[in-house]
N, C-alpha and C positions, 0 to 999 in steps of 0.2 A: 278523147275528141275526136268525131266521126270525120272525114277529109269535106263533106260540106262545109260544116261550122267552122272549120279551121280556114276555108277560102274566104266565107262571109266574114270571117273575123279579118282576114287580111284587106279585103274591101273596104268595109266600114272603116279601119285604121288607114288606111292608103298606101301601106307597104308592109313587106313581108320582116321579119325579124330573123336575119340567118346568122348565125351564131360559129364565129370562123375559128377556133382556138379551143377546143373540148377533146378533153384525153379519153382514151382508153387502153388497158392492159390485162392482156389475155392472163388465163389463171396461168398456164402455162410457164410464161415468161416468170408471173410473180413468185411461184413453185422455187424456179431455178434462182432468183436472187435472193430466197429464204434459206435456200442450202450455200449459195455464196457467203452469207452472215454467217450463217449456224459454222461452217467448215474455215471461215477466213481464206476465201478462195481468192478473192480479189481485193487487193492491200492498196483501197481511194478512201480518205477519209472524207470527202463528200458524198461518196453513195452509202458509206455506214452512215452518217449522219441522218439523211435525206430516208435512207428507205430501213435503215435500224429502228425508226423510229416511225414511222407508217406501217412497218409489218412486224413491229415489237410493240408498240404502245395499244392498250385498250381501252384509251379516250375513246369519249364521242366522234372527235372529229378524224382520227385515224380510221377507225373502225368503218365509219360511214362511210369516207374516201376510198377504201379500199373496197369496200362490195359497188359502191358506184361505178369505180371503175370496169370492173370487169361485165357488167352487164350495155347488153346492146340492146336490150329487149323492153319488157315493159315498165321497169321502174325508170329507165330513161327517159320512153315517150313520158311517159305522166309525170316527171318533173319538167320535159321542155311543155307540155300543155300549162301546165300549172303555172310557168312564167313569162307564155306567149310566146314561146320560140319555136317559132316556124320550122327551120332546119337546121342540124348541127354539120359542121366539118368536123369530122371524130380524124384524129391521128392518134398515133403511139405517144403515150406517156414517156416523158422524160427519167433515165436515159436511151430508154428502151432498150436495144438491140446493143448498143455501142458501149458496153462493159465487157462484154463475150469477146472469144477469140472468134476469128475472123469464120471457121466453117462453123461454128456453132450460129453466130452474127447473122449469116447469108440465111441459113435453113429455118432460124425464128423470125427474122423478118417476113422471109415469103407466108410462113404458117400466120404470121400475125396479117398480113395482106389478103390472105384468103380468108380468115374470119371476118376480118371487117367488110371484106366485099360480099361475104355474104347478108351479113346486115344490113349493108346497103341497098341487096339485090331484094330483101324482105321488106324495106321499107324505103324506096327510091324516090317519094316526096319528102320525106324526113332526114333523111340519113344523106351525106357525102364523106367519103373519103381521102386522105392524104397518103400517098405508100410509103413505106418506110424502108429504108436501108442499112445496108452493112457499109458504111464508109472503111470499114477494115480492111478491105477487096472493093477494090472500087470500080473494076471491069466487073463483078456480079452486080455491084450496087448499080451501075450505070443499064445492064440488062435487066433489073430488077425494076428501074422507072421505065422503062420501053414494055415490058409487061403490064405495069402498074395501068400505066396508059392505055394501052392498045388493047388489052385484053380482061383487064380486070376494072375498066371505067374509072379510075380512081383521079382526081384533080389537082393531083401536085405532091409534093414531095414533102417529107418532115425529116427532117436534118436535129438530133436533140445537143446543137452547139458542140464543145471536145469531142473527139473520141481519142480517151488514152491518152489523154493532152493536147492532142493536133488539131488542127483549127482546115479548115477548105482553102485557105488561102495556100497551102503547100504545092507544090507542083502535081504530087502523087495522086491528090485527088483531082487531076483535069477530066481524067474516064466520067466521072461523076458530074462535073460540072456542065460538060461538052455536051452529055445527055440527057440533062435538065434544060438547055438551050434548046437543042435540036428538038426535043419532044413539046416545046414552048407552054413547059409546066411547070410555077413556081414551085421554090423551095419555102417551107417557112422552119425560119431559123430560131429555134425555140429554146427556150433555156433548160439545164441541168446544174448540177452542183458546180462550183470554181474548182476546176482543175487541181493537181497537189501544188504545183506554183506560184497557185493564186489564192489558194484556202485559206492557210494558217492564221492570218490578224482577222480574217472575215468569222472563221468559226470560233475562237476564243471569244467573240463579244455576240454569238448567237446570230449574227447577219450573214451567214452563209447562204440563206434560202431566198425565201422568193422574197422577202423584207427588203431585201438588198444586194445581195450574192450574186442570185441569177442574174438582172441585169447587169451588172460588174461585169459577169462572164458575157454573156451574149453582149450586151454592146461592141465589150474589145473584138470579139469575134468579128461583127460586122466591121470595125474599123478595121480590122489586119486584113479581110476581104477586099476592102476599097483601096486602099492603101498600096497593096501589094501590086492592083492593077489588074485586078479579076475581073470588073468590069470592061476592061478596056480588052482583055482578052476576048471576053462575051458579052457583047455589049445590049443583047437581047435578053439577057438572063434577071430575071425578075426573082428577087427574094422579099418574104414576107416576114416582119416585125413583130412578135406581140410587146404588151404593156407599154403602148404610144412611144415607139422605136426604142426602148429600152435606154433614154433619157437622151437620145441623139440627136434629135428634134434640137431640143434644150440650148443646145453646143454648138449650132451650127455657126455662127459668124466665128468663136473662134477657134474652130476645128478649121474651117476656110485660112484663115487667119496666120495660125500656128503651122499648119502643113506646109502655106506657101515659103515662112519663114524658116521654117525647118530645112525646106529643100531646096532652096537659095544659098544656107549654110554650109552644104553640104558634110550637115552632121555626124549623119547613116548612109555609109555605102548602102544598105537597101532600102532607104525611100526617096524614090528618083520619082520625076515628073509625072504627071499625070495626063490626061487629054481633057480633064474636066477639073474644075471645083468637087470638093468632099458633098458641097450641098448640093451639087448638081446630080451626083449619082444618088442620095437621098433621095431626090425629087423625081427621078426619072428610073431606076432601077428597084427603087425599095418603096413597098405599101407595110401600113403599120397599121393595127389593129388594138381596139379598146380595153383586150383583155385584163381585169383587174383593175382598169382605171376607168370607174363609173363618176367622173370628175369633171362635170362640162367645162370649167376656165381650160384645164390640162388639152380636154376633146378638140376644143375650137383654138386653140394655140396651135395644134399640130396641123388643123385643118388650114387654116391659115396662112404657116411658112410652108408646110410640103403638098398643098392643094387639096380642094374638097373629094377631088377622084382621088386621092393617095390613102383615106382613112376610113377602115371597115371596124364594124360592132365585133366583139367576142364577148363572151362570159365567163370563160375559164372554169369549165366546168369538168368534174365536182370540187376545183380546190378552190375555187370560190363562188359558189351558188347560192345567189344571195338575190331573193325575188325583188326585193326595196332597190338592187344596183339596175334592175331595166327599167324600169319606172323612173329611175335618176337619169337613163341614157334616153329614153323617149321625151325627157323635159330639155333636154339640150338645145338653147335658142338657134332653132334652124328654120329654115323653110323650109315647106312641104317637100320641094323638089329636092333640097339638100337631107333631109331626113331620108329619105327612100334612098340615095344614095350610098346614105353613111350605114344602112339596115340594109341594104337589099342589092341595092344596083351596081353597085362597086365590086361584092364578092360574086355576085354571078358574074361581071366582064372579067376579076381577077383566077376564076377557079372553073372558067368556061362553063359554068350549070346553064342549062337551059330553060330555067323559070323555076321557081316554088310555087 
C-alpha cells in the first residue's frame, strides 16, 4: 500500500490503527534457543514446552510464526496492509534474552535493539520499537534503556516477565526501574512461560501457555510489583499489560478488599500498607492493551473500570494474526472520539509517538 493510500484510508476511517504488542525475534536468538534445546543447556520446563514446540514442530502454525517473527520487511508490511494496521509497536518476543547468562543477554539485547532500530529507520511511519534489556545485569539494563531512548529512538522497554524465576519487585532491579522512570519510558510487562515454581499443574494439563499460564504468570508479577510498593518508590513509572490486564481489572474489588484485610491482620511480614489502593495503581500506573482479546464486552468493561484513556489496541502479531479480529475491534460500541482513543491517541500519548 502506498503511503498516500494509507493516509487517505486513515482520513476516511477517522483514526489510525496502532497495534501495540507485536513481536519479532532475531534469527541469531532463535538459533541460540535451538542449541540450548538440543544440548539441554537450560533446565526450564516452560522454555522447553514453548520453544521446543515452535522450533521443533512442522505444523503450519509453528512454521508460519517462526517465519513471521524474523521478518521486519515485506511480509510483515504486507500483513499489516492486509488487515489495515497502520503502525506496529514491535518488541522482542518472550522470553527474549532473559533465559541467557548475564553477559550473553546483555550482548544479545543490544544486537536485537540495533536490528529493530534499523527496521524502524527504514519504515518510520509504520514501525516503532521497544528496547529489550537484560535484567540479569540491572545496571547494564539501565544503560540500555537510556541508549534505546536517546540514541535509537525507542518508545518503551520490553520485559518478558520473570528472569530465571525472579521478578521486578526484587530490590536488585532498582536501577532498571529507576532508569525507566527517569527516561519517562513505559515498561511493557509481557508474558513468558510460568517459572519453575509455578508451572507444574499448568503444564500437566496443557495450560502453561497463552491459553492461561501466561496470564497467571504475568498477572502475579504485576501484583507482586504493586503490593511490594514499587509504585510508591517510583510513582511516575508506567507499566503496560497485554491481554486486557492479564485479568486483573476483573478482580479490582476483591484485590482491594483482601489486601486491606490482609494488611490489617498482619498475616505476612512483607505485606505492608501502601499509599494507595491496588485499584488506584491499576488506574494510575498501568495501561492495558487488547492483545489477543478482541471481545467487545471485555474491552468495554476495562474501559469502564480503568478509564477510556487506559486501554489501547493490540493484535498480538504473529501469534494471533486474525483479520476478523481487527473488524471485531472496530465494531466495539464506542463513540468516534472513544474509538480514536482506543486505536490511536492513547498509544501516541503512552509511547510518545509523533503521529501516525
